[in-house]
N, C-alpha and C positions, 0 to 999 in steps of 0.2 A: 206469166213471168217465169214459170218453171222453177220456182224456189219457194222456200218457206222460212219464216223466222220464229216459228213456234217454239223450237228447242225441245229439250227433254223435261221430264217432270221435275218439279211442278211447273205448270205453264202459267207464268205470271204476266199480268198486264204491265206494260211500260207506257205510262201516260205521256212521258216526254217524247215519245215517238208517234203519238197519235194527234188528232186534231179535236180532242174533246168530243168525239162522236157519241159517247155515252151520255153526254149532257145535252144532246140535240135529238138523237134518233128516237129513243123511247118516249112513249106517252105515259103520264102518270096522273092519278087523281088525288085530290086532297084526302088524306087518310092518316092513320097512325104512322105510315111510312114516309109520307110527303106532306109538307105544309101547304102546298098549293096545287092547283091543276096546271098541267102542261100538255099541250097537244103534241102529237108525234111530229118529228122533223122540225121542231121549233126550239131555238136555244133557250136554256134555262135563264131566267133573269139574273141569276147570280154568276153567270159565265162571263168572264172578262174578255177583252179583245185579244189578250195573249193566250187564249185557250185554257186559262186556269180558273178554277173555282175560287171566287172571292171569299167564300165562307168554309173552305175545305177543312180548316182546323176546328170548326165548331158546328159541323153538320148535324150531329145528334141534338145538340142544344137548340139549334134553330128549327128542329122538326123534320130533318131529312135523314133518318136512319136508313131508309131504302137506298139512298145514294152510297152509304158506307158499305152496305151489303152487296151491291151490284158488282159483278166481276165479268169482264168480257173474255177471260182466259187467254188474253193475248190477241184476240181477234181484231181489236182496234188498230194496233200497230201493223198487223198483217194487211188490213185494208189500205192503210195510208202508205206504208213503206213498200209493200210488195205488189198488191193488186193495182195500185195507182202510182207506183214508182216514186214515192216520196213527194207527192203533190202537197202544196202548201195551202190549198183551198178546198173547203168542203163542198161536195156536190151531191145531188140526189142519187147519182149512181153509186156513190160511196155508201149512202144510207141503205140502198138495196143490198149491196154486198155485205154489209155488216149483219143484216137480218139473216143472211145465209151462213156467214162464217161464225157468228157467235155460238149458235147451237152445235156446229161441227167442232169448234174448239173445245166446247164442254165435253163432247163425246171423246175427243182426244185425251183430255185430262183424265177421264174415267178409264180409258183404255190403257193409259200409262200404269194405273193401278192393276188392272186386269192382266197386263203383260207380265206382272211379277207373280201371278197366281198359277194354279193348275191349268187354267184356260189360256196360258201364256202364248202358245203357238198361234191359236186362232186370233187372239187379241193383237198380237204383233202383225199378223196378216191384215186384219181389218185396219189397224192403225196405219200401216203403210199405204193402204188404198185411200184412206181419208186424208192423209198427208198430201197425197197427189191431188186430191180434189181441191183442198184449200189453196193450193198453189196455182189454180187455174185463173184465167183472166176474167174480167167482170161479166162478159157475155156468157162464158161457159158456166160461171157460178150460178147465173140466173136459171139455168136449165137443170140444176141438180135437184134431186128428190131428197130433201133433208129428212122427211118422214121415213123414207125407206132405210136410210142410214141409221136412224135412231132405232127403228124396229130391229134391224140386224144386230146392232149393239145390245139392245135390250135382251135378245135371245141369248147372246153370249154372256151377259151379266147373269141371266137366270142360271146358266150352267155353272158359273163361278159360285153363285150362292148355294146351289144344290150340292156341289162338292164340299163346300165349307160346312154345310149343315148335315151332311151324311151321318146317319145314325143318331143324331141328337138335335133334331129341329126344335126351334122355339115356337112361340105363339105366332100365328099368322094374323098380322094387324095391318095388312096392306090397305091403304086408303082410308083407314078408320079415323073418325073424328075423335081426337084425344086432346082437344083444345082445353088448356087449363087443368088437365087431369093430374092428380097426385099419383105418380108411378113409382114412388120410392120403394114400395113393397112388392112390385111386380118383378118376376124373373124374366128379363128381356134378353138374356143370352141367346144368340142365334135367332132372334126374333126377325120376322119379315115386316119391316116398317116402310116399305116402298110407298111413297106418296102419302104417308100418314100425316095428319094435321096435328102437330105437336106444339102449336103456338102457345106460349106461356105455360107449358107443361112443367111439372116438378120432377126432374130427373136427378136430383142431388144424390150422389153416391151410387147411382145405378150402374151395374156392370152391363155394358153393351157389347161385350166381346162377340164377334161374328154376327152382330145384328146388321141387317141390311138397311141402309138409310138412304137409298137412291131416291132423290126427289122429295124426301121428308121435309116438311115445313117446320124449321126449328126457331122461327122468330120469337125472341123473348123466352125461349125455353131455358130453364135453370139447370145447367149441367155442372154446377160446382161439385167437384169431387167425383164426377162421373168417370167411368173408365171407357174411353172412346178409342183407345190405342188400337184395339182389334176390330173396330167397326168396319163394315164393308161399304164401299162406294160412297164415302163421305167426302164432301168438297169444302174448299176454303170458305165460300160464301155461306154455307150452312153454319160453320163454326162462328163466323163473324156475326151471324144473326142471333146466335145464342148468347147466354150469359154464363161464363165459366170463370175459373180462377186458376191459381198456380197448382192446385191439386188435381185439376182435370187432366187426364192423360189424353193425348191425341195421336193419330197415326204418325209414323216417323216422317212421312213425306209432306206433312202439313205443319204449319207454325201456329202457336197459340196467338189469337188476336191480341193486339196491344191494349184494346179497351178492357180486357179482362183484368188488367192490373191497375190498382188505384194510382 
């Protein structure tokens, strides 16, 4: 189609311009995140004929916090409105396109942050190339090597983090299992927490200035009073997955989740 509707940071999903693809395409298993099993490419039983979730206002209470956390970063409306020209009917081709576009849109959201950093020139160059990719038609999207894009972006993010940590690196906790850990007395400034498992971790009052949080699992992490304003490569879904409050600071380009407030 030769265009894009992703827009500038933050890249927000607009469900009114989608066809509830996130309620159909992903598979999920009964767990703490989802109350039921659902196969891939199958509509959720709570999805209405109008493409709206019938329990949207009480997803957490009904056992679906995973739905609250999920974010397509605007890929859903890109598929429907651009790739398929505003189609009013879901198709398997749309499902395939979303599987490609969703990770690319997440990369774009992170590149928006990187573009404001010391790695700005390279980030803007890669962002322009990825913007061109997401505007391709469905057939061309199927031929994209998403893994290669993510690896190139990862190398750029490594550069961003290295510059931010120059002279004062923190602990290297990449991929470390910190599930349920009490981290209140740990100095995590400039820590490398890429891919760390922080599920249910106690981070109350912790200073995470310049801490890299790319891909860190923050589900149920207690970040009340934590200082996240200077954290690196933090996304909106990660904040939504955590438990914070009005005293938690967040990066300027992100909003505090509404469920943080009583």
